[in-house]
C-alpha positions in Angstrom: 141.4 78.1 74.4 145.1 77.7 74.9 147.3 79.8 72.7 150.3 78.2 71.0 153.3 79.4 69.0 153.6 77.8 65.6 157.1 76.4 64.9 158.8 77.0 61.6 162.3 77.5 60.2 162.1 81.0 61.8 161.6 79.5 65.2 164.0 76.6 65.7 164.4 74.0 68.4 167.8 72.8 69.4 169.6 69.5 69.1 168.4 68.8 72.7 164.7 69.8 72.3 163.5 66.2 72.0 165.4 65.3 75.2 164.1 68.2 77.3 160.5 67.6 76.1 160.8 64.0 77.2 161.9 65.3 80.6 158.8 67.4 80.9 159.6 71.0 80.0 156.6 73.2 80.7 157.3 76.4 78.9 159.6 78.2 76.5 160.5 81.7 75.5 161.9 82.8 72.2 165.6 83.8 72.1 167.7 84.4 68.9 164.8 82.9 66.9 165.0 79.7 68.9 163.2 77.9 71.8 164.7 78.5 75.2 163.2 76.4 78.0 162.0 78.5 81.0 160.5 76.0 83.4 160.3 72.3 84.2 158.5 72.7 87.6 158.3 76.2 89.1 160.8 79.0 89.3 160.9 78.7 93.1 161.5 75.0 93.1 164.2 75.3 90.5 165.8 78.2 92.3 166.1 76.2 95.5 167.5 73.1 93.7 170.0 75.2 91.7 171.4 76.7 94.9 171.9 73.2 96.5 172.7 70.7 93.8 173.3 70.8 90.0 171.3 71.3 86.8 171.9 70.9 83.1 170.5 73.7 80.9 170.0 73.6 77.1 171.3 77.1 76.3 172.0 76.4 72.6 170.2 79.7 71.9 173.5 81.4 72.8 174.5 81.3 69.2 178.2 81.5 68.4 179.4 83.9 65.7 182.8 82.7 64.4 185.2 85.3 63.0 188.4 84.2 61.3 191.0 85.7 59.0 193.9 88.1 59.2 191.7 91.1 60.1 189.6 89.1 62.7 191.2 90.8 65.7 190.6 94.2 64.2 187.0 93.5 63.6 186.4 92.0 67.1 187.9 95.1 68.7 185.8 97.5 66.5 182.7 95.8 67.9 183.5 96.2 71.6 184.5 99.0 74.0 186.5 96.5 76.1 190.2 96.5 75.3 191.1 93.1 73.9 194.6 94.0 72.6 196.2 91.8 75.3 193.7 89.0 75.1 195.0 85.5 75.3 194.2 82.2 73.7 192.2 80.0 76.1 190.4 82.9 77.7 186.8 84.2 77.3 185.9 87.8 77.9 182.7 89.5 78.9 182.6 92.3 76.4 179.7 94.8 75.7 179.3 95.5 72.0 178.4 99.0 71.0 177.2 100.8 67.9 178.3 104.1 66.4 176.1 106.0 68.9 177.5 104.1 71.9 174.3 102.0 72.3 174.6 98.5 73.6 174.2 96.0 70.8 174.8 92.8 72.8 176.8 91.6 75.8 178.5 88.4 74.8 181.3 86.2 75.9 184.1 86.4 73.4 186.4 83.4 73.1 189.9 83.7 71.6 190.7 80.3 70.0 193.8 81.3 68.1 195.6 84.4 66.8 193.1 84.7 64.0 190.0 82.8 65.2 187.4 84.1 67.6 183.9 83.0 68.7 181.3 85.5 70.0 178.8 83.7 72.2 175.8 86.1 71.9 172.8 87.2 73.9 169.5 87.9 72.1 170.3 90.2 69.2 171.6 89.8 65.6 175.4 90.2 66.0 176.0 88.3 62.7 174.6 91.1 60.6 176.3 93.7 62.8 179.7 92.1 62.3 179.1 91.6 58.6 178.1 95.2 58.1 181.3 96.5 59.8 183.5 94.1 57.9 182.0 95.2 54.6 182.2 98.9 55.3 185.8 98.6 56.5 186.8 96.1 53.7 188.2 93.7 56.2 189.7 90.3 55.3 187.5 88.1 57.5 185.1 85.2 57.3 182.0 85.5 59.5 179.3 82.9 60.0 177.1 81.4 62.7 178.9 78.2 63.8 176.8 75.0 64.1 177.4 74.7 67.9 175.0 73.8 70.7 175.7 74.6 74.3 174.9 72.8 77.5 175.4 74.7 80.8 176.2 72.6 83.9 175.4 74.9 86.9 175.2 74.6 90.7 177.3 73.6 93.7 177.6 70.0 92.6 178.7 70.9 89.0 182.4 70.3 89.8 181.8 66.8 91.1 179.6 65.9 88.2 182.0 67.2 85.6 185.0 65.5 87.3 183.0 62.2 87.1 182.7 62.6 83.4 185.8 64.4 82.3 188.4 63.6 85.0 190.2 65.6 87.7 191.8 68.0 85.2 188.4 69.8 84.8 188.7 71.2 88.3 191.9 73.1 87.3 190.0 75.2 84.8 189.7 78.7 86.1 186.9 81.2 85.8 186.4 82.6 82.2 189.0 80.1 80.8 188.3 77.3 78.4 190.1 74.1 77.3 189.4 70.9 75.5 188.3 67.7 77.2 187.4 64.2 76.0 184.5 61.9 76.6 184.1 58.7 74.6 187.0 59.7 72.4 185.2 62.9 71.4 186.6 66.3 72.1 184.5 69.2 73.7 185.4 72.8 74.3 184.5 73.6 77.9 184.6 76.9 79.6 184.1 77.7 83.3 181.3 80.1 82.9 177.5 80.3 82.9 174.4 82.4 83.6 174.2 81.9 87.3 176.0 82.9 90.4 176.2 79.3 91.6 179.3 78.3 89.6 179.6 75.9 86.7 180.6 75.2 83.2 179.4 75.6 79.6 180.0 72.7 77.1 180.2 73.8 73.4 179.2 70.9 71.2 180.0 70.6 67.5 179.4 66.9 67.1 175.7 66.6 67.8 175.6 62.8 68.1 178.4 63.0 70.6 176.6 65.8 72.4 173.4 63.7 72.7 175.4 60.8 74.1 177.0 63.1 76.6 173.7 64.5 77.7 172.3 61.0 78.2 175.3 59.9 80.1 175.0 62.9 82.5 171.5 61.8 83.5 172.5 58.1 83.6 175.1 58.9 86.4 173.6 62.1 87.8 171.3 60.8 90.5 174.1 60.7 93.1 174.6 64.4 92.6 170.8 65.1 92.5 171.1 66.2 88.9 168.0 67.7 87.2 167.2 69.5 84.0 166.9 73.2 84.5 166.8 76.6 82.8 168.4 80.0 83.5 166.6 81.0 86.7 165.0 84.5 86.6 165.0 85.3 90.3 168.5 83.9 90.8 170.0 85.9 88.0 168.2 89.1 89.1 169.5 88.7 92.7 173.0 88.2 91.3 172.9 91.2 89.0 173.2 89.2 85.8 171.7 91.3 83.1 169.5 90.1 80.3 169.8 91.8 76.9 166.5 92.8 75.6 164.9 92.8 79.0 167.1 94.9 81.2 168.9 96.8 78.5 168.9 97.4 74.7 170.4 99.5 72.0 168.9 102.6 73.5 171.1 102.3 76.6 174.8 103.0 76.8 177.4 100.8 78.7 177.8 103.4 81.4 174.1 103.3 82.2 174.3 99.5 82.4 177.2 99.5 84.9 179.8 98.3 82.5 182.3 101.0 83.4 185.2 98.5 84.0 184.7 97.2 80.5 185.0 100.6 78.8 188.5 101.7 77.6 188.6 105.3 76.6 192.2 106.0 77.5 194.2 103.7 75.3 194.6 104.0 71.5 192.3 101.1 70.6 189.7 101.9 68.0 186.1 100.8 68.3 182.7 102.0 67.1 181.1 104.7 69.2 184.3 105.6 71.1 183.9 109.4 70.5 180.3 109.2 71.6 181.2 107.4 74.8 183.9 110.0 75.5 181.3 112.7 75.4 178.9 110.7 77.5 181.5 110.2 80.2 182.4 114.0 80.1 178.7 115.0 80.4 177.7 112.3 82.8 174.9 109.8 82.6 171.3 110.7 83.4 170.1 107.2 84.3 171.5 103.9 85.6 170.4 100.3 86.1 169.7 99.5 89.7 168.1 96.7 91.8 164.7 97.0 93.4 162.6 95.2 96.0 158.8 95.3 95.8 156.3 94.4 98.5 154.5 91.9 96.3 154.4 88.1 95.8 153.6 87.9 92.1 153.7 90.4 89.2 154.0 90.1 85.4 156.3 92.3 83.4 155.8 92.5 79.6 156.9 96.1 79.2 158.6 98.9 81.1 156.5 100.1 84.1 157.0 103.6 85.6 158.0 103.9 89.2 156.9 107.0 91.1 157.6 108.7 94.4 154.9 109.8 96.8 154.6 113.1 94.9 153.9 111.3 91.6 157.4 112.0 90.2 158.6 109.3 87.9 161.9 107.9 89.3 162.5 105.3 86.6 161.2 102.2 84.7 161.0 98.7 86.0 162.3 96.3 83.3 162.5 92.8 84.9 161.0 91.3 88.0 160.5 87.9 89.7 159.6 86.5 93.1 162.6 85.9 95.2 162.5 82.9 97.6 165.4 84.5 99.5 163.7 87.9 100.2 160.1 86.6 100.1 159.1 89.5 97.8 159.6 90.6 94.2 163.1 91.6 93.2 163.8 93.4 89.9 166.1 95.5 87.7 165.1 99.0 86.8 166.5 101.9 84.9 166.5 104.8 87.4 167.0 108.5 87.0 170.4 109.5 88.3 169.1 111.7 91.1 167.3 108.7 92.6 170.0 106.0 92.3 170.4 105.5 96.0 169.8 102.8 98.5 166.5 102.7 100.2 164.9 105.3 97.9 161.2 104.5 98.3 158.7 104.3 95.3 155.3 103.0 94.4 154.4 101.2 91.2 151.0 100.4 89.7 150.5 97.0 88.0 147.2 95.8 86.7 145.4 98.4 88.8 147.2 97.4 92.0 149.7 99.7 93.7 152.7 98.2 95.4 155.4 99.8 97.5 159.1 99.2 96.9 162.7 100.5 97.5 165.7 100.9 95.3 168.9 98.9 96.0 172.3 98.1 94.5 173.1 95.2 92.2 173.7 92.5 93.1 170.7 92.6 95.4 171.6 91.9 99.1 
């Protein structure tokens, strides 16, 4: 008997769920209490297509927490170890959020829309309550809410051509991690040059749902010439590229040094953020583990929990956290939290999955 997940108000679709189901979505996962498509065909077919052409993903699960008010900048800085004191309107910033113990709460893109208006485009954890808790404790003058925004990602080598066809030549002047406003059918859309792939592309932030549906349909009306297909964030492509997944590769029990976020941690300036003193001590003492890439001599494995990796003497070297078959390397690639002493290229290991033992080696991220 096939098992199903019952939908309710606790498990929402998006404004585009009906469209992607008409297009033949095969599977979902749950992300921020919402349905995130995971496959339309197979991960390998979608991987190859993404690297050659262009896809549109419904990534509305990347909820946007809007923070406004005279203390909004203070609150946003309290949440992240990245120095945002010189942030500019029109830019978006990859910024790990940390708690009072220095644990990673989330790794969002933070958009600065004005001097007192920010949007935090989040990964899979409850940033809304985190932000409200800090604001309440610090008695900050802010307004915090989840904005009613859906997001489409346009990803792949042909994304520039497709977007130019719809929004005009000006879209090609948009630089990486910048955003601006563009019109289609007399409706305005905030568009950033960003996305959860290494193939390049854009993310379209949609507040007018009817306008968003019309835009979605228009893309597919004109998209054949660019070999446009519906797609999803691709697991093997993002692992190869070293794009981390909160809740899979890292969580609140890991600190940003262990996750390789060193360049986003400012301990030298006078900015104030939660967990700063803890991170200073962690840096002084040094980390004991770090996220690394791995290659495993296998064609298919399933990861639903951390799996220990051992050397030939049976010593545990670390824990495998994510894995997928790579069409490029013709084997499993993954992301693992490795004990510091074993964080080196070509370190061999073995791993037991479903009573089968596989050999592997540790490598850097991105995986090459």
